[in-house]
C-alpha positions, 0 to 999 in steps of 0.5 A: 500500500502506498504511503499517503505521506509521500508526495511525489511529482515528475516534471518534464523540461520543455513541457511542464517547466522551461517551456520556452527553452529549446535546449530544455525541450530537446534534452527532455529531462525529468525533474522529480520532487519528493516530499512529505505531504504532512510537513509540506517539505520536499527535495528536488532531484536534478533541477535544471533549466528553470530553477525558480520555475521548479520552486514555484511548481512545488510552492503552488502545491504548498510545498517548500524545497529543503534539499537537492538530490543529484543523480550525477554530474552532467550539466543537464542534471546539475547545471553548467556548460553544455554544447555552448549553452549555460544551464541553470541548476544546483548552484542557482538553487543553492544561491537562492535557498541555501539548501544542501546538495546530496551527492555520492562521494565518488561524484563530488569532484565532478559535480564541483567542476561542472556545476559551479558549486563548492565542496561545502555545498555538498553532503556526501553519501555512500550506497545504502545511505538514507535521506529523510524529508519530514518522515519520508525515507529515500534510500540511495543506491550507488549505480556507477557506470554512466558516471563514477558516482551515479546514484538512484533513489528508492522511495515508496516503491518508486525508483528514480533512476537518473541516467543509469536506466531508461525505460528503453536503453541505459546511460551511455558510457563513452563520456568522461568517467563512464565505465561499461563494466561497472554499468553492467554490475549496476544494472544487475543491482537494479534488476534484483529489485522487486518487479513491481518497483516503478521506474522513473527515468532521468529522460523522456526517451520512451512513450511512457513516463514510467513503467514497472521494473518487471516490464522494463526488464522484459522489453529493455535490451540492456537486460538481455546479456547474461554475462559481462562478456556478452554485455561488453560485446554488445554495449561496451 
């Protein structure tokens, strides 16, 4: 049974916010808001492009942003320079609200280099750590491969998967810090979660916004290889 205290929202760049930003529309990022419906506090996952607009979306539902969770360091997830464009992100949110930024320890130096944040803005985590918002529990899973410190978030039967796992496909491994062998192991970890876990990806690359993990494992080609060797031949 779903926890009635869990307030969960999925917003799409270029559609739900940053509607006039062509880069936001092209990149099709999902931003997530996770909060406690009783305390009216929430955290934002990977807020970019229009930080003030995202805070306003939360405020329109009576929610106050008290933190930021970063899945990984890429500019479309934490802000920074990308393809000649300057993208708003974590630094702008911290500058206006002073909220803490929760990152995996292995990702911290990458986030600092990319986002404009300082090390003092970050709260460092390891796999298995828990972040709470009010009384709502968010479990952190280290899923390296797309980047060294990529992390996913489990909350009330939902998996916020960042770019580790899409409904179809997975994050690329040919960018700085990528490692296909590690991503294979991370996907095995995610595959071990209950099949009724609902996957919420970092980008809208499929028709659906989300899907049960059991369905994703059936249709997503990244789960077809059974060994690391087979995986590397296909996806390495």
